[in-house]
Rosetta silent file (secondary structure, phi, psi, omega in degrees, C-alpha in Angstrom):
SEQUENCE: MNLADINEITELLKKNGFSFKKSLGQNFLIDETVCPRMAESCLDQNSGVIEIGPGAGVLTRELCKVAKKVVAIELDERLAPVLETTVGEFSNIKIIFGDAMKLNLKEIIKQEFEGCSRVCVCANLPYYITSPIIMGLLESKLPIDSITVMVQKEAADRLCAKVGSREAGAVTVAVNYFSIAEKLFLVDRTSFLPAPKVDSAVINLKIREKPPIELKDEARFFMLSKACFAQRRKTFINTVSNTLNIDKNHLRNCLAKVGLAETVRGEALSMEELAKLSDLIFKS
SCORE:     score description
SCORE:     0.000 S_00000001
   1 L     0.000  134.636  177.917   58.165  -61.247  140.260 S_00000001
   2 L   -97.231  102.559 -176.646   55.326  -60.362  137.910 S_00000001
   3 L   -76.346   -3.993  174.612   53.058  -63.417  137.840 S_00000001
   4 L   -91.471   -3.892  178.863   50.996  -61.826  135.075 S_00000001
   5 L   -89.490  117.201 -176.645   54.013  -61.976  132.761 S_00000001
   6 H   -57.000  -42.296 -178.014   53.803  -65.114  130.627 S_00000001
   7 H   -64.192  -42.709 -178.492   57.571  -65.306  130.228 S_00000001
   8 H   -67.864  -44.514 -179.086   58.263  -65.019  133.965 S_00000001
   9 H   -68.366  -36.306  177.523   55.657  -67.571  135.033 S_00000001
  10 H   -64.247  -42.242  179.885   56.764  -69.963  132.288 S_00000001
  11 H   -66.128  -39.648  178.702   60.383  -69.635  133.402 S_00000001
  12 H   -62.557  -45.897 -179.430   59.426  -70.189  137.051 S_00000001
  13 H   -65.312  -40.695  179.720   57.503  -73.359  136.228 S_00000001
  14 H   -65.013  -41.489 -179.570   60.309  -74.616  133.990 S_00000001
  15 H   -60.158  -33.921 -178.898   62.915  -73.926  136.664 S_00000001
  16 L   -96.634   13.824  175.526   60.997  -76.097  139.106 S_00000001
  17 L    66.537   27.610 -176.791   60.479  -78.885  136.597 S_00000001
  18 L   -94.273  134.824  172.933   56.738  -78.323  136.417 S_00000001
  19 L  -129.044  146.824 -176.612   54.651  -79.359  133.413 S_00000001
  20 L   -68.742  140.331  175.083   50.908  -78.985  133.052 S_00000001
  21 L  -107.098  114.571 -179.722   48.700  -81.995  133.655 S_00000001
  22 H   -60.992  -32.647 -177.227   45.666  -82.005  131.400 S_00000001
  23 H   -65.964  -22.115 -179.556   43.965  -84.457  133.766 S_00000001
  24 H   -97.611    2.639  178.428   44.011  -81.836  136.543 S_00000001
  25 L    59.704   41.098 -174.324   42.556  -79.091  134.361 S_00000001
  26 L   -84.328  109.076  173.188   45.492  -76.805  135.101 S_00000001
  27 L  -132.094  109.003 -173.912   45.136  -73.366  133.513 S_00000001
  28 E   -86.613  134.400 -178.724   46.980  -70.705  135.496 S_00000001
  29 E   -73.452  129.926 -178.317   45.571  -67.188  135.643 S_00000001
  30 L  -127.804   10.313  177.634   47.951  -64.552  134.282 S_00000001
  31 L   -89.311  115.501 -173.843   45.694  -61.480  133.986 S_00000001
  32 L   -70.065  -11.761 -178.598   46.855  -59.012  136.653 S_00000001
  33 L   -90.909  -20.664 -172.179   43.461  -57.269  136.825 S_00000001
  34 H   -75.644  -50.639 -173.403   41.315  -60.299  137.642 S_00000001
  35 H   -61.807  -43.042  176.528   42.695  -61.534  140.969 S_00000001
  36 H   -60.091  -37.935  179.066   42.520  -58.204  142.846 S_00000001
  37 H   -64.958  -40.347  178.842   38.873  -57.870  141.774 S_00000001
  38 H   -63.535  -48.038 -177.337   38.125  -61.377  143.035 S_00000001
  39 H   -63.633  -45.332 -176.325   39.822  -60.804  146.373 S_00000001
  40 H   -72.517  -20.434 -178.090   38.285  -57.397  147.013 S_00000001
  41 H   -75.120  -19.262 -173.712   34.800  -58.571  146.046 S_00000001
  42 H  -130.612   -5.578 -172.072   34.536  -61.014  148.955 S_00000001
  43 L  -126.864  160.578  166.847   37.149  -60.151  151.611 S_00000001
  44 L  -141.910 -178.841 -172.146   38.276  -57.555  154.105 S_00000001
  45 L   -68.426   -8.785  178.159   41.177  -57.357  156.572 S_00000001
  46 L  -105.792    3.560 -175.610   39.251  -59.360  159.200 S_00000001
  47 E   -88.939  149.918  167.417   38.250  -62.199  156.882 S_00000001
  48 E  -105.910  149.078 -177.856   39.588  -65.710  156.642 S_00000001
  49 E  -141.289  138.189  171.817   39.611  -67.380  153.241 S_00000001
  50 E  -102.947  124.378  174.371   40.012  -70.887  151.871 S_00000001
  51 E  -106.827  130.199  178.401   41.453  -71.040  148.378 S_00000001
  52 E  -104.956  119.778  179.346   41.021  -74.291  146.474 S_00000001
  53 L    75.264   64.939 -178.230   43.665  -74.951  143.831 S_00000001
  54 L   -67.481  -20.576 -179.897   46.126  -72.034  144.176 S_00000001
  55 L    61.880 -122.589  179.933   48.207  -73.237  141.240 S_00000001
  56 L   -86.551   -3.201  174.871   51.175  -70.903  140.863 S_00000001
  57 L    95.128   15.239 -177.770   49.807  -68.539  143.510 S_00000001
  58 H   -64.909  -52.027  176.738   48.569  -65.641  141.380 S_00000001
  59 H   -69.661  -35.793 -177.945   45.229  -65.330  143.157 S_00000001
  60 H   -56.160  -43.364  179.692   46.802  -66.464  146.426 S_00000001
  61 H   -58.252  -43.755 -178.515   49.053  -63.387  146.569 S_00000001
  62 H   -68.625  -36.571  177.368   46.073  -61.060  146.238 S_00000001
  63 H   -63.988  -41.194  179.350   44.140  -62.955  148.918 S_00000001
  64 H   -63.316  -32.131 -179.744   47.117  -62.638  151.270 S_00000001
  65 H   -71.384  -27.447 -173.484   47.181  -58.870  150.711 S_00000001
  66 H  -103.089  -43.602 -171.387   43.529  -58.467  151.685 S_00000001
  67 L   -83.526  161.306  175.028   42.573  -61.246  154.140 S_00000001
  68 L   -74.686  -39.976 -178.392   43.576  -61.808  157.741 S_00000001
  69 E  -146.137  137.326  178.342   44.340  -65.508  157.116 S_00000001
  70 E  -122.060  130.124  170.401   44.571  -67.622  153.952 S_00000001
  71 E  -116.929  114.508 -179.081   44.456  -71.407  153.779 S_00000001
  72 E  -104.017  125.192 -178.721   45.318  -72.653  150.291 S_00000001
  73 E  -108.325  117.087 -175.616   44.480  -76.266  149.453 S_00000001
  74 E  -123.644  130.915 -179.303   46.437  -77.710  146.530 S_00000001
  75 L   -77.532  -35.796 -172.496   46.154  -81.228  145.120 S_00000001
  76 L   -91.953  104.070 -178.156   49.411  -81.189  143.117 S_00000001
  77 H   -67.972  -14.407  177.202   52.421  -81.399  145.453 S_00000001
  78 H   -63.652  -17.596 -178.045   54.756  -80.608  142.528 S_00000001
  79 H   -85.752   -0.479 -178.154   53.721  -76.979  143.044 S_00000001
  80 H   -55.100  -51.145 -179.928   55.301  -76.775  146.517 S_00000001
  81 H   -67.787  -30.217  178.087   58.533  -75.069  145.374 S_00000001
  82 H   -66.150  -47.362 -179.838   56.608  -72.782  143.023 S_00000001
  83 H   -66.639  -32.336  176.468   54.305  -71.604  145.814 S_00000001
  84 H   -61.706  -37.280  179.516   57.279  -71.155  148.134 S_00000001
  85 H   -73.593  -41.626 -171.551   58.680  -68.703  145.587 S_00000001
  86 H   -85.239  -31.579 -176.750   55.447  -66.847  144.850 S_00000001
  87 H  -127.249    7.143 -177.586   53.797  -66.584  148.291 S_00000001
  88 L   -62.725  -19.516 -178.759   56.570  -67.514  150.716 S_00000001
  89 L   -75.826  -15.721 -175.848   56.969  -63.886  151.792 S_00000001
  90 L   -90.546  137.723 -178.828   53.522  -63.786  153.411 S_00000001
  91 L   -95.174   -7.294 -175.513   53.098  -64.753  157.051 S_00000001
  92 L  -103.060   26.912 -178.401   49.299  -65.072  156.959 S_00000001
  93 E  -127.131  143.933  170.910   49.107  -68.153  154.735 S_00000001
  94 E  -128.253  129.629  178.721   49.029  -71.888  155.310 S_00000001
  95 E  -104.575  127.724  177.687   49.298  -74.308  152.382 S_00000001
  96 E  -116.902  123.092  177.439   47.714  -77.737  152.708 S_00000001
  97 E   -93.071  119.719 -178.027   48.432  -80.353  150.091 S_00000001
  98 L   170.222  179.869 -179.273   45.473  -82.640  149.628 S_00000001
  99 L   -92.685  115.414 -177.666   42.103  -83.156  147.955 S_00000001
 100 L   -60.167  -24.854 -179.049   39.636  -80.460  149.043 S_00000001
 101 L   -79.891  -11.146 -178.750   36.781  -82.867  148.390 S_00000001
 102 L  -114.109  -18.679 -179.454   38.189  -85.338  150.920 S_00000001
 103 L   -72.946  155.633  176.971   39.608  -83.060  153.616 S_00000001
 104 L   -85.575   89.320 -175.232   37.625  -82.173  156.749 S_00000001
 105 H   -68.104  -31.250  177.891   36.984  -78.532  155.930 S_00000001
 106 H   -62.151  -40.507  179.725   34.890  -77.939  159.042 S_00000001
 107 H   -69.962  -38.723  177.852   37.845  -78.941  161.186 S_00000001
 108 H   -61.825  -44.019  179.326   40.227  -76.813  159.119 S_00000001
 109 H   -61.808  -43.182 -179.391   37.966  -73.786  159.570 S_00000001
 110 H   -62.801  -39.871 -175.078   37.777  -74.413  163.309 S_00000001
 111 H   -81.769  -34.958 -167.755   41.546  -74.743  163.671 S_00000001
 112 H  -100.137  -15.961 -170.841   42.817  -72.075  161.279 S_00000001
 113 L  -118.472   30.484  175.838   40.471  -69.095  161.445 S_00000001
 114 L   -62.449  130.501  179.592   40.233  -68.184  165.110 S_00000001
 115 L    92.927   -7.831  177.625   39.781  -64.440  165.404 S_00000001
 116 L   -84.501  139.946 -177.923   38.434  -63.971  161.871 S_00000001
 117 L   -71.455  -27.583  178.013   35.100  -62.170  161.614 S_00000001
 118 E  -161.240  164.487  179.452   33.983  -64.465  158.801 S_00000001
 119 E  -127.346  134.253  179.230   35.287  -67.158  156.487 S_00000001
 120 E  -125.357  166.741  170.934   34.865  -67.291  152.715 S_00000001
 121 E  -114.986  133.949  178.261   35.939  -69.563  149.886 S_00000001
 122 E  -139.119  128.108 -173.546   37.651  -68.025  146.855 S_00000001
 123 E  -160.447  151.870  167.849   39.018  -70.075  143.977 S_00000001
 124 E  -102.510   97.547 -170.385   39.780  -70.416  140.299 S_00000001
 125 L   -84.528  138.581  170.170   38.315  -73.888  139.840 S_00000001
 126 L   -59.292  139.008 -174.162   39.360  -76.421  137.204 S_00000001
 127 H   -56.727  -37.291 -171.129   36.397  -76.809  134.862 S_00000001
 128 H   -72.842  -12.932  179.062   36.069  -80.556  135.341 S_00000001
 129 H  -120.819   16.405 -177.611   35.372  -80.312  139.087 S_00000001
 130 H   -55.572  -59.548 -176.730   33.329  -77.103  139.180 S_00000001
 131 H   -64.424  -46.023  178.464   29.955  -78.628  140.094 S_00000001
 132 H   -58.926  -40.630  179.527   31.292  -81.318  142.475 S_00000001
 133 H   -66.172  -49.643 -178.283   33.341  -78.762  144.424 S_00000001
 134 H   -61.634  -45.958 -179.569   30.559  -76.191  144.650 S_00000001
 135 H   -67.484  -35.758  177.312   27.936  -78.765  145.608 S_00000001
 136 H   -62.678  -41.468  179.010   30.306  -80.356  148.115 S_00000001
 137 H   -66.039  -43.903 -177.760   30.853  -76.980  149.773 S_00000001
 138 H   -69.706  -46.032 -176.507   27.142  -76.135  149.854 S_00000001
 139 H   -69.373  -24.329  178.602   25.894  -79.539  150.997 S_00000001
 140 L   -72.648  -14.902  179.634   28.501  -79.682  153.768 S_00000001
 141 L    51.624   51.277 -179.795   26.814  -76.615  155.293 S_00000001
 142 L   -69.316  155.126  176.706   30.156  -75.181  156.308 S_00000001
 143 L   -79.184   66.976 -179.331   30.315  -72.105  158.563 S_00000001
 144 L  -122.438  157.114 -176.669   31.230  -69.839  155.643 S_00000001
 145 L   -88.855  -38.962 -176.809   29.840  -66.523  154.454 S_00000001
 146 E  -161.712  166.123  175.412   30.220  -66.892  150.701 S_00000001
 147 E  -126.740  117.804  176.946   31.840  -68.741  147.810 S_00000001
 148 E  -114.925  117.691 -174.095   33.511  -66.674  145.088 S_00000001
 149 E  -137.900  150.771  171.527   34.756  -68.757  142.192 S_00000001
 150 E   -99.803  125.886 -176.943   35.890  -68.452  138.626 S_00000001
 151 E  -135.734  170.852  175.118   34.213  -71.035  136.412 S_00000001
 152 E   -58.391  139.496 -175.445   33.543  -71.708  132.759 S_00000001
 153 H   -54.550  -41.353  179.603   31.118  -69.076  131.408 S_00000001
 154 H   -61.403  -40.377  178.089   28.574  -71.719  130.461 S_00000001
 155 H   -66.741  -39.139  178.351   28.695  -73.097  134.004 S_00000001
 156 H   -61.368  -42.288  178.599   28.310  -69.581  135.417 S_00000001
 157 H   -60.475  -41.178 -178.350   25.195  -69.047  133.293 S_00000001
 158 H   -71.561  -43.679 -177.742   23.702  -72.296  134.598 S_00000001
 159 H   -66.158  -33.447 -176.798   24.643  -71.731  138.245 S_00000001
 160 L   -99.080    6.149 -178.677   23.246  -68.193  138.267 S_00000001
 161 L   -69.636  161.576  174.047   20.154  -68.916  136.175 S_00000001
 162 L   -80.893  132.635  177.048   16.612  -68.472  137.454 S_00000001
 163 L   -60.426  129.859 -177.385   15.024  -71.751  138.475 S_00000001
 164 L   100.810   -9.592  177.689   12.427  -72.615  135.825 S_00000001
 165 L   -87.657  167.824 -178.171   14.320  -70.916  132.978 S_00000001
 166 L   -65.249  -27.655 -177.825   15.788  -72.707  129.961 S_00000001
 167 L   -79.316  -14.630 -173.334   19.333  -72.199  131.272 S_00000001
 168 L   -74.517  156.810  175.408   18.594  -73.898  134.600 S_00000001
 169 L  -143.770 -175.292  179.417   19.564  -77.426  135.616 S_00000001
 170 H   -60.033  -36.336  179.718   19.429  -79.566  138.732 S_00000001
 171 H   -66.767  -29.608  177.295   22.539  -77.801  140.042 S_00000001
 172 H   -63.112  -42.147  179.434   20.723  -74.457  139.650 S_00000001
 173 H   -61.431  -46.653 -178.503   18.004  -75.643  142.006 S_00000001
 174 H   -64.615  -43.780  179.879   20.556  -76.746  144.595 S_00000001
 175 H   -61.563  -43.141  179.919   22.597  -73.542  144.335 S_00000001
 176 H   -69.264  -26.112  178.357   19.465  -71.397  144.742 S_00000001
 177 H   -70.796  -41.694 -175.537   18.373  -73.451  147.728 S_00000001
 178 H   -92.575  -20.520 -171.301   21.625  -72.912  149.625 S_00000001
 179 E  -151.633  172.341  171.401   22.705  -69.493  148.354 S_00000001
 180 E  -107.505  114.963 -172.704   22.002  -66.316  146.418 S_00000001
 181 E   -95.182  137.889  179.590   23.968  -66.538  143.176 S_00000001
 182 E  -142.177  132.730  174.983   25.356  -63.527  141.324 S_00000001
 183 E   -86.319  122.740 -174.887   27.563  -63.267  138.252 S_00000001
 184 E   -88.901  -54.580  179.339   30.233  -60.636  138.966 S_00000001
 185 E  -163.212  160.237 -179.700   32.272  -60.279  135.761 S_00000001
 186 E   -90.263  153.430  178.393   33.528  -62.114  132.667 S_00000001
 187 E  -131.858  120.460 -178.065   37.125  -63.280  132.124 S_00000001
 188 L   -68.894  150.557 -178.077   38.492  -63.764  128.621 S_00000001
 189 H   -62.078  -24.227 -179.862   40.223  -67.049  127.749 S_00000001
 190 H   -72.845   -2.141  179.260   43.454  -65.169  126.981 S_00000001
 191 H   -82.559    1.771 -175.387   43.769  -64.488  130.724 S_00000001
 192 E  -122.121  157.203  173.230   45.091  -68.026  131.286 S_00000001
 193 E  -129.207  120.880  -13.857   48.219  -70.074  130.641 S_00000001
 194 L   -68.241  157.308 -177.642   47.685  -72.282  128.730 S_00000001
 195 L   -72.239  126.726  176.405   44.638  -70.589  127.204 S_00000001
 196 L   -74.475  178.544 -178.628   41.479  -72.758  127.359 S_00000001
 197 L   -90.504   -3.188 -177.156   39.001  -72.944  124.497 S_00000001
 198 L  -132.818  160.442  175.906   36.246  -71.105  126.374 S_00000001
 199 L   -83.388  165.989 -178.219   35.769  -67.900  128.332 S_00000001
 200 E  -123.432  175.896  175.869   35.194  -67.813  132.094 S_00000001
 201 E  -150.682  149.455  176.071   33.203  -65.807  134.617 S_00000001
 202 E   -99.829  128.856  179.474   33.522  -64.981  138.299 S_00000001
 203 E  -123.820  156.404  175.924   30.436  -65.685  140.393 S_00000001
 204 E  -123.615  130.344  176.301   29.562  -65.134  144.038 S_00000001
 205 E  -112.290  105.129  178.637   27.340  -67.442  146.061 S_00000001
 206 E   -83.734  116.192 -175.015   26.137  -65.700  149.222 S_00000001
 207 E   -66.510  129.452  179.233   25.221  -68.433  151.700 S_00000001
 208 L   -74.368  145.610  173.480   21.628  -68.156  152.907 S_00000001
 209 L   -70.584  -34.316  173.677   20.890  -68.105  156.617 S_00000001
 210 L  -149.576  152.226 -178.164   17.910  -70.323  155.845 S_00000001
 211 L   -61.197  155.971 -178.842   16.525  -71.862  152.615 S_00000001
 212 L   -76.647  -10.022  179.739   13.906  -69.888  150.620 S_00000001
 213 L  -132.877  156.476  176.110   11.427  -72.783  150.883 S_00000001
 214 L  -101.063  136.054 -177.305   10.319  -75.163  153.608 S_00000001
 215 L  -127.400  147.406  173.652   10.681  -78.893  152.977 S_00000001
 216 L   -83.719  -29.930 -178.605    9.537  -82.007  154.746 S_00000001
 217 L  -147.078  102.056 -176.644   12.402  -84.031  153.255 S_00000001
 218 H   -62.383  -43.212 -178.139   15.424  -82.239  151.797 S_00000001
 219 H   -61.328  -42.314 -179.525   17.028  -85.385  150.349 S_00000001
 220 H   -71.965  -30.951  175.040   13.872  -86.356  148.455 S_00000001
 221 H   -60.675  -46.645  179.981   13.448  -82.804  147.173 S_00000001
 222 H   -69.787  -32.760  176.074   16.890  -82.940  145.558 S_00000001
 223 H   -62.981  -41.126  178.377   16.195  -86.432  144.252 S_00000001
 224 H   -67.889  -43.320 -178.421   13.065  -85.095  142.548 S_00000001
 225 H   -62.949  -37.797  176.728   14.822  -82.030  141.145 S_00000001
 226 H   -65.346  -39.690  179.585   17.529  -84.228  139.592 S_00000001
 227 H   -64.178  -33.795 -179.706   14.878  -86.468  138.072 S_00000001
 228 H   -60.849  -29.829 -176.709   13.184  -83.423  136.496 S_00000001
 229 L  -104.804    5.624 -178.304   16.295  -82.741  134.416 S_00000001
 230 L   -68.517  -34.814  179.346   17.215  -86.365  133.647 S_00000001
 231 L  -136.634   82.974 -167.983   15.211  -86.318  130.405 S_00000001
 232 L   -60.796  -30.784 -176.449   14.714  -82.654  129.578 S_00000001
 233 L   -78.657  -13.578 -177.076   12.583  -83.168  126.465 S_00000001
 234 L   -91.888  162.229  176.789   10.024  -85.271  128.321 S_00000001
 235 L   -70.635  163.545  177.256    7.152  -84.110  130.504 S_00000001
 236 H   -54.566  -45.340 -177.863    7.467  -84.058  134.272 S_00000001
 237 H   -59.464  -47.834 -176.324    5.272  -87.140  134.522 S_00000001
 238 H   -68.887  -46.245 -176.271    7.327  -89.190  132.077 S_00000001
 239 H   -69.551  -38.467  179.546   10.803  -88.247  133.249 S_00000001
 240 H   -71.153  -39.880  177.874    9.996  -88.606  136.975 S_00000001
 241 H   -63.314  -45.203 -179.141    8.142  -91.876  136.409 S_00000001
 242 H   -67.308  -39.658 -174.405   10.977  -93.285  134.300 S_00000001
 243 H   -80.181  -41.467 -174.443   13.756  -92.071  136.598 S_00000001
 244 H  -107.952    0.667  178.968   12.245  -92.741  140.037 S_00000001
 245 L    56.814   50.253  179.470    9.794  -95.524  139.110 S_00000001
 246 L  -108.359  138.545 -177.872    6.790  -93.631  140.468 S_00000001
 247 L   -57.439  131.671 -176.519    3.243  -94.391  139.319 S_00000001
 248 H   -65.839  -34.951  178.615    2.086  -91.899  136.658 S_00000001
 249 H   -64.456  -37.357  176.714   -1.423  -91.617  138.088 S_00000001
 250 H   -63.259  -41.578  179.075    0.059  -90.568  141.422 S_00000001
 251 H   -65.983  -40.056  177.371    2.119  -87.928  139.643 S_00000001
 252 H   -60.069  -44.734 -179.976   -0.949  -86.666  137.756 S_00000001
 253 H   -62.826  -39.081  179.506   -2.859  -86.288  141.012 S_00000001
 254 H   -66.964  -41.990  177.509    0.025  -84.384  142.594 S_00000001
 255 H   -61.342  -41.825 -179.577    0.270  -82.011  139.636 S_00000001
 256 H   -62.489  -39.680 -179.295   -3.477  -81.369  139.810 S_00000001
 257 H   -66.733  -28.061  178.908   -3.273  -80.503  143.506 S_00000001
 258 H   -88.790  -10.323  179.683   -0.565  -77.941  142.762 S_00000001
 259 L    84.156   31.035 -178.559   -2.588  -76.554  139.829 S_00000001
 260 L  -112.683  148.240  179.975   -0.196  -77.663  137.094 S_00000001
 261 L   -73.377  153.446  178.716   -0.988  -79.203  133.700 S_00000001
 262 L   -64.359  -22.661 -176.211   -0.097  -82.816  132.941 S_00000001
 263 L   -87.471   -0.868 -176.786    2.038  -81.592  130.037 S_00000001
 264 L   -63.735  143.543  176.520    4.361  -79.443  132.160 S_00000001
 265 L   -94.992  147.384 -178.608    8.062  -80.171  131.887 S_00000001
 266 H   -59.466  -35.774 -176.856   10.203  -80.556  134.989 S_00000001
 267 H   -67.958  -15.554 -177.111   12.677  -77.926  133.837 S_00000001
 268 H   -92.854   -3.201 -175.298    9.905  -75.293  133.838 S_00000001
 269 L   -80.153  144.527  176.184    8.982  -75.695  137.508 S_00000001
 270 L   -82.714  169.705  177.220    9.773  -73.052  140.120 S_00000001
 271 H   -58.653  -43.968 -177.849   11.410  -73.792  143.480 S_00000001
 272 H   -63.878  -40.741  179.725    8.037  -73.413  145.223 S_00000001
 273 H   -67.503  -40.434  176.841    6.312  -75.793  142.794 S_00000001
 274 H   -62.752  -39.663  179.992    9.079  -78.370  143.171 S_00000001
 275 H   -64.380  -45.693  179.480    8.814  -78.127  146.943 S_00000001
 276 H   -63.044  -42.804 -179.771    5.040  -78.641  146.925 S_00000001
 277 H   -65.884  -39.957  179.394    5.323  -81.569  144.516 S_00000001
 278 H   -60.526  -46.142 -179.669    8.083  -83.170  146.561 S_00000001
 279 H   -63.621  -36.507 -179.539    6.003  -83.024  149.737 S_00000001
 280 H   -75.042  -46.247 -175.521    2.982  -84.488  147.919 S_00000001
 281 H   -63.480  -41.264 -175.325    4.757  -87.200  145.936 S_00000001
 282 L  -101.135   18.314  179.469    6.705  -88.562  148.875 S_00000001
 283 L   -61.981  125.148 -176.465    3.961  -88.047  151.439 S_00000001
 284 L   -85.735    0.000    0.000    4.082  -90.995  153.822 S_00000001
């Protein structure tokens, strides 16, 4: 079966009584050139891989060809017969039906990937859960080597942006703290069924062995970084004071100690500057 053929995949889905659910952000990849590039960019024959949202199994097939073991986590149980048809021939795959954001991924990794030299995550993520999934994976501090995902191009630009640039957001700070982000290649909207209204991009997040900055309180650092982007048009002092209810004079003093002007905006701060400010602002 050629899963890149629109007619064949449409017929397969129809045969199994499957219809797309807009609420699940289901857009199945049908470009035969994309999935091999994704799989080969992050895996080898000794790797284990977790795929989130296999859909009809287009990417899953390529992962099975390259990896030692594949665990595919799918929320929609209606896809069970479809996946049986598309990836049932492979012996190195396990399909788990459930919510990846609620499952114990650490336990799954421990149970399923014995003998694998490393474990990665590879997925074509629904747009509406891109940030929650990525942040959930990073914050869980799973024993994984990298995360390779296809996301909306705009999201890719934000996730891979330089902290302190106009494209950056709070999620950029978090991604850069936990990983080294790289945009691999673009994917045109016509590569999907049904075709979305925007183009996509494949990115790779290489998990850091240790963060690029030292913090006294990681939770408060992220709380501050989120506050910096809560009101982007306002100065650091105003948005942080309004969001976290912190005295403006205290914030002015902290900025002065770091050598920053009172007029600086939170979105313009570097990781190092945010770290220094966090330690000063929340100093006990």
